[in-house]
OpenMM code with the backbone's topology and positions (N, CA, C; nanometers):
from openmm import Vec3, app, unit

residues = "UNK UNK UNK UNK UNK UNK UNK UNK UNK UNK UNK UNK UNK UNK UNK UNK UNK UNK UNK UNK UNK UNK UNK UNK UNK UNK UNK UNK UNK UNK UNK UNK UNK UNK UNK UNK UNK UNK UNK UNK UNK UNK UNK UNK UNK UNK UNK UNK UNK UNK UNK UNK UNK UNK UNK UNK UNK UNK UNK UNK UNK UNK UNK UNK UNK UNK UNK UNK UNK UNK UNK UNK UNK UNK UNK UNK UNK UNK UNK UNK UNK UNK UNK UNK UNK UNK".split()
positions = [
    Vec3(0.0910, -0.1229, 0.0011),
    Vec3(-0.0096, 0.0062, -0.0171),
    Vec3(0.1088, 0.1167, 0.0120),
    Vec3(0.0717, 0.2028, -0.0910),
    Vec3(0.1634, 0.3202, -0.1003),
    Vec3(0.0821, 0.4721, -0.1381),
    Vec3(0.1279, 0.5591, -0.0801),
    Vec3(0.0416, 0.6874, -0.0917),
    Vec3(0.1019, 0.7620, -0.2228),
    Vec3(0.0158, 0.8431, -0.2890),
    Vec3(0.0917, 0.9042, -0.4114),
    Vec3(0.0575, 1.0408, -0.4005),
    Vec3(0.1564, 1.1004, -0.4944),
    Vec3(0.1436, 1.2618, -0.4806),
    Vec3(0.1729, 1.3391, -0.3794),
    Vec3(0.0815, 1.4175, -0.3273),
    Vec3(0.1083, 1.4951, -0.1966),
    Vec3(0.0418, 1.4098, -0.0878),
    Vec3(-0.0061, 1.3023, -0.0970),
    Vec3(-0.0815, 1.2283, 0.0321),
    Vec3(0.0062, 1.1588, 0.1167),
    Vec3(-0.0669, 1.1464, 0.2338),
    Vec3(0.0373, 1.0872, 0.3508),
    Vec3(-0.0725, 0.9656, 0.3985),
    Vec3(-0.0260, 0.8399, 0.4060),
    Vec3(-0.1219, 0.7440, 0.4710),
    Vec3(-0.0665, 0.7256, 0.6144),
    Vec3(-0.1636, 0.7395, 0.7031),
    Vec3(-0.1548, 0.7364, 0.8376),
    Vec3(-0.2159, 0.6488, 0.9210),
    Vec3(-0.1393, 0.5817, 1.0217),
    Vec3(-0.2179, 0.4917, 1.1208),
    Vec3(-0.2483, 0.5795, 1.2556),
    Vec3(-0.3672, 0.6321, 1.2680),
    Vec3(-0.3914, 0.7154, 1.3794),
    Vec3(-0.3806, 0.6378, 1.5174),
    Vec3(-0.3170, 0.7209, 1.6109),
    Vec3(-0.3256, 0.6450, 1.7507),
    Vec3(-0.4575, 0.6481, 1.8166),
    Vec3(-0.4902, 0.5523, 1.8992),
    Vec3(-0.5765, 0.5539, 1.9629),
    Vec3(-0.6089, 0.6672, 2.0582),
    Vec3(-0.7507, 0.7270, 2.0458),
    Vec3(-0.7810, 0.8396, 2.1078),
    Vec3(-0.8209, 0.8003, 2.2493),
    Vec3(-0.7503, 0.8886, 2.3521),
    Vec3(-0.7747, 0.8790, 2.4802),
    Vec3(-0.8969, 0.9334, 2.5516),
    Vec3(-0.9631, 0.8997, 2.6492),
    Vec3(-1.0665, 0.9504, 2.7206),
    Vec3(-1.0290, 1.0646, 2.8389),
    Vec3(-1.1063, 1.1340, 2.8538),
    Vec3(-1.0734, 1.2485, 2.9953),
    Vec3(-1.2107, 1.2532, 3.0600),
    Vec3(-1.2031, 1.2508, 3.2029),
    Vec3(-1.3311, 1.2603, 3.2786),
    Vec3(-1.3294, 1.4204, 3.3093),
    Vec3(-1.4740, 1.4651, 3.2781),
    Vec3(-1.4890, 1.6145, 3.3259),
    Vec3(-1.5084, 1.6139, 3.4678),
    Vec3(-1.5142, 1.7434, 3.5180),
    Vec3(-1.5602, 1.7607, 3.6616),
    Vec3(-1.7041, 1.7005, 3.7078),
    Vec3(-1.7895, 1.6965, 3.6025),
    Vec3(-1.9135, 1.6430, 3.6344),
    Vec3(-1.9256, 1.4941, 3.5947),
    Vec3(-1.8194, 1.4296, 3.5778),
    Vec3(-1.8215, 1.2953, 3.5749),
    Vec3(-1.8217, 1.2378, 3.4355),
    Vec3(-1.8498, 1.2997, 3.3283),
    Vec3(-1.8753, 1.2607, 3.1877),
    Vec3(-1.7413, 1.2224, 3.1336),
    Vec3(-1.7369, 1.1138, 3.0662),
    Vec3(-1.6090, 1.0875, 2.9977),
    Vec3(-1.6179, 1.1430, 2.8417),
    Vec3(-1.5298, 1.2030, 2.7963),
    Vec3(-1.5187, 1.2597, 2.6675),
    Vec3(-1.3921, 1.2113, 2.5912),
    Vec3(-1.4229, 1.1442, 2.4629),
    Vec3(-1.3109, 1.1113, 2.3982),
    Vec3(-1.2449, 1.2224, 2.3314),
    Vec3(-1.1235, 1.2178, 2.2928),
    Vec3(-1.0396, 1.3194, 2.2306),
    Vec3(-1.1085, 1.3760, 2.1156),
    Vec3(-1.1909, 1.3103, 2.0405),
    Vec3(-1.2627, 1.3364, 1.9252),
    Vec3(-1.3854, 1.4269, 1.9575),
    Vec3(-1.4421, 1.4239, 2.0860),
    Vec3(-1.5547, 1.4805, 2.1260),
    Vec3(-1.5174, 1.6284, 2.1614),
    Vec3(-1.3848, 1.6480, 2.2063),
    Vec3(-1.3445, 1.7808, 2.2826),
    Vec3(-1.3263, 1.8987, 2.1848),
    Vec3(-1.3930, 1.9929, 2.2077),
    Vec3(-1.3783, 2.0987, 2.1009),
    Vec3(-1.2331, 2.1553, 2.1186),
    Vec3(-1.1635, 2.1523, 2.2197),
    Vec3(-1.0385, 2.2366, 2.2273),
    Vec3(-0.9318, 2.1407, 2.1754),
    Vec3(-0.9593, 2.0291, 2.1246),
    Vec3(-0.8492, 1.9593, 2.0531),
    Vec3(-0.8683, 1.9592, 1.8905),
    Vec3(-0.7736, 2.0297, 1.8310),
    Vec3(-0.7763, 2.0471, 1.6992),
    Vec3(-0.6886, 1.9463, 1.6113),
    Vec3(-0.6129, 1.8893, 1.6534),
    Vec3(-0.5269, 1.7856, 1.5902),
    Vec3(-0.4975, 1.6639, 1.6357),
    Vec3(-0.5018, 1.5660, 1.5572),
    Vec3(-0.4828, 1.4274, 1.5919),
    Vec3(-0.3181, 1.3837, 1.5685),
    Vec3(-0.3065, 1.2768, 1.6207),
    Vec3(-0.1584, 1.2182, 1.6248),
    Vec3(-0.1617, 1.0841, 1.5622),
    Vec3(-0.0674, 1.0552, 1.4763),
    Vec3(-0.0578, 0.9338, 1.4001),
    Vec3(0.0818, 0.9018, 1.3594),
    Vec3(0.1065, 0.7801, 1.3070),
    Vec3(0.2237, 0.7279, 1.2599),
    Vec3(0.2336, 0.7253, 1.1089),
    Vec3(0.3061, 0.7800, 1.0216),
    Vec3(0.3070, 0.7720, 0.8881),
    Vec3(0.3626, 0.6394, 0.8478),
    Vec3(0.2688, 0.5823, 0.7672),
    Vec3(0.3079, 0.4465, 0.6926),
    Vec3(0.3565, 0.4533, 0.5629),
    Vec3(0.3201, 0.5722, 0.4610),
    Vec3(0.3614, 0.5974, 0.3582),
    Vec3(0.3487, 0.7467, 0.2981),
    Vec3(0.4465, 0.7926, 0.2301),
    Vec3(0.4134, 0.9259, 0.1707),
    Vec3(0.4295, 0.9045, 0.0269),
    Vec3(0.3562, 0.9961, -0.0458),
    Vec3(0.3532, 1.0090, -0.1777),
    Vec3(0.5082, 1.0740, -0.2320),
    Vec3(0.5244, 1.0660, -0.3508),
    Vec3(0.6499, 1.1014, -0.4249),
    Vec3(0.6850, 1.2455, -0.4176),
    Vec3(0.5800, 1.3399, -0.3877),
    Vec3(0.5723, 1.4801, -0.3850),
    Vec3(0.5927, 1.5303, -0.2521),
    Vec3(0.6021, 1.4447, -0.1513),
    Vec3(0.6003, 1.4874, -0.0134),
    Vec3(0.7469, 1.5013, 0.0342),
    Vec3(0.7881, 1.6073, 0.1021),
    Vec3(0.9183, 1.6447, 0.1380),
    Vec3(0.9090, 1.6691, 0.2949),
    Vec3(1.0195, 1.6029, 0.3573),
    Vec3(1.0243, 1.6473, 0.5049),
    Vec3(0.9596, 1.5427, 0.6063),
    Vec3(0.8685, 1.4706, 0.5503),
    Vec3(0.8180, 1.3698, 0.6177),
    Vec3(0.8501, 1.2399, 0.5784),
    Vec3(0.8692, 1.1566, 0.6676),
    Vec3(0.9359, 1.0138, 0.6280),
    Vec3(0.8307, 0.8823, 0.6931),
    Vec3(0.8237, 0.7881, 0.6400),
    Vec3(0.7691, 0.6701, 0.6963),
    Vec3(0.8385, 0.6700, 0.8287),
    Vec3(0.7352, 0.6141, 0.9155),
    Vec3(0.7488, 0.6009, 1.0576),
    Vec3(0.7789, 0.7070, 1.1560),
    Vec3(0.7503, 0.8264, 1.0804),
    Vec3(0.7465, 0.9598, 1.1517),
    Vec3(0.6234, 0.9708, 1.2428),
    Vec3(0.6216, 1.0337, 1.3499),
    Vec3(0.4858, 1.0480, 1.4300),
    Vec3(0.4716, 1.2206, 1.4150),
    Vec3(0.3464, 1.2348, 1.3708),
    Vec3(0.3048, 1.3461, 1.3255),
    Vec3(0.1699, 1.4217, 1.3753),
    Vec3(0.1494, 1.5326, 1.3883),
    Vec3(0.0103, 1.5739, 1.4095),
    Vec3(-0.0573, 1.6574, 1.2885),
    Vec3(-0.1771, 1.6047, 1.2746),
    Vec3(-0.2418, 1.6660, 1.1441),
    Vec3(-0.3932, 1.7158, 1.1793),
    Vec3(-0.4334, 1.8023, 1.1104),
    Vec3(-0.5586, 1.8711, 1.1320),
    Vec3(-0.6757, 1.7860, 1.1317),
    Vec3(-0.7513, 1.7967, 1.2316),
    Vec3(-0.8561, 1.6650, 1.2416),
    Vec3(-0.9804, 1.7148, 1.1420),
    Vec3(-0.9747, 1.8352, 1.0834),
    Vec3(-1.0954, 1.8762, 0.9981),
    Vec3(-1.0483, 1.8479, 0.8543),
    Vec3(-0.9353, 1.8015, 0.8371),
    Vec3(-0.9026, 1.7957, 0.6868),
    Vec3(-0.8386, 1.6418, 0.6412),
    Vec3(-0.8758, 1.5359, 0.7092),
    Vec3(-0.8266, 1.4102, 0.6909),
    Vec3(-0.9442, 1.3262, 0.6303),
    Vec3(-0.9118, 1.2104, 0.5700),
    Vec3(-1.0163, 1.1409, 0.5167),
    Vec3(-0.9790, 0.9908, 0.5766),
    Vec3(-1.0791, 0.9344, 0.6339),
    Vec3(-1.0887, 0.8101, 0.6991),
    Vec3(-1.1112, 0.6934, 0.5943),
    Vec3(-1.0153, 0.5935, 0.5914),
    Vec3(-1.0300, 0.4733, 0.5006),
    Vec3(-1.0053, 0.3546, 0.5668),
    Vec3(-1.0950, 0.2468, 0.5527),
    Vec3(-1.0954, 0.1176, 0.6128),
    Vec3(-1.0406, 0.0275, 0.5099),
    Vec3(-0.9343, -0.0384, 0.5379),
    Vec3(-0.8534, -0.1578, 0.4610),
    Vec3(-0.8578, -0.2862, 0.5489),
    Vec3(-0.9021, -0.3793, 0.5213),
    Vec3(-0.9013, -0.5043, 0.5869),
    Vec3(-0.9355, -0.4942, 0.7299),
    Vec3(-1.0292, -0.4071, 0.7546),
    Vec3(-1.0756, -0.3946, 0.8973),
    Vec3(-0.9755, -0.3240, 0.9716),
    Vec3(-0.9085, -0.2424, 0.9227),
    Vec3(-0.8208, -0.1545, 0.9960),
    Vec3(-0.8432, -0.0141, 0.9479),
    Vec3(-0.8508, 0.0897, 1.0458),
    Vec3(-0.8622, 0.2372, 1.0231),
    Vec3(-0.7338, 0.3058, 0.9886),
    Vec3(-0.7237, 0.3699, 0.8769),
    Vec3(-0.6167, 0.4547, 0.8249),
    Vec3(-0.6949, 0.6002, 0.8030),
    Vec3(-0.5868, 0.6848, 0.7819),
    Vec3(-0.6108, 0.8250, 0.7564),
    Vec3(-0.5555, 0.8668, 0.6375),
    Vec3(-0.6026, 0.9477, 0.5489),
    Vec3(-0.5200, 1.0014, 0.4286),
    Vec3(-0.5203, 1.1583, 0.4533),
    Vec3(-0.4099, 1.2350, 0.4598),
    Vec3(-0.3906, 1.3507, 0.4787),
    Vec3(-0.3066, 1.4156, 0.3525),
    Vec3(-0.3165, 1.5391, 0.3112),
    Vec3(-0.2192, 1.6252, 0.2472),
    Vec3(-0.0962, 1.6473, 0.3089),
    Vec3(0.0162, 1.6737, 0.2733),
    Vec3(0.1191, 1.7227, 0.3303),
    Vec3(0.1081, 1.8414, 0.4137),
    Vec3(0.0213, 1.9422, 0.3436),
    Vec3(0.0019, 2.0728, 0.3975),
    Vec3(-0.0756, 2.0716, 0.5120),
    Vec3(-0.1429, 1.9889, 0.5537),
    Vec3(-0.2211, 1.9431, 0.6731),
    Vec3(-0.1673, 1.9084, 0.7868),
    Vec3(-0.0167, 1.8674, 0.7732),
    Vec3(0.0569, 1.8112, 0.8910),
    Vec3(0.1132, 1.9435, 0.9468),
    Vec3(0.1064, 1.9553, 1.0805),
    Vec3(0.1558, 2.0637, 1.1504),
    Vec3(0.2873, 2.0555, 1.2505),
    Vec3(0.2876, 1.9253, 1.2775),
    Vec3(0.4170, 1.9008, 1.3649),
    Vec3(0.4749, 1.7509, 1.3204),
    Vec3(0.6028, 1.7386, 1.2989),
    Vec3(0.6694, 1.6243, 1.3015),
    Vec3(0.7456, 1.5809, 1.4092),
    Vec3(0.7299, 1.4927, 1.4685),
    Vec3(0.8006, 1.4666, 1.6037),
    Vec3(0.9226, 1.3853, 1.5685),
] * unit.nanometer
topology = app.Topology()
chain = topology.addChain("A")
for resn in residues:
    res = topology.addResidue(resn, chain)
    for name in ("N", "CA", "C"):
        topology.addAtom(name, app.Element.getBySymbol(name[0]), res)
């Protein structure tokens, strides 16, 4: 499986939960103050620079596309939607 162009294939990390003062459990995806998701790069397209396979990155949660392959969840983002490479 290989990303093409300016696309990056990512395996997102499991989202944690947080307990509010009122006792509600909120996942990272439900929190309004969390804008970015973290994941591991599995493949980069041939036009992507500065991001490599196995890098851990943060990417904008409003600009990724989720795909399921063999019952596994993956994300596709453009290189311009990556904000941090760890």
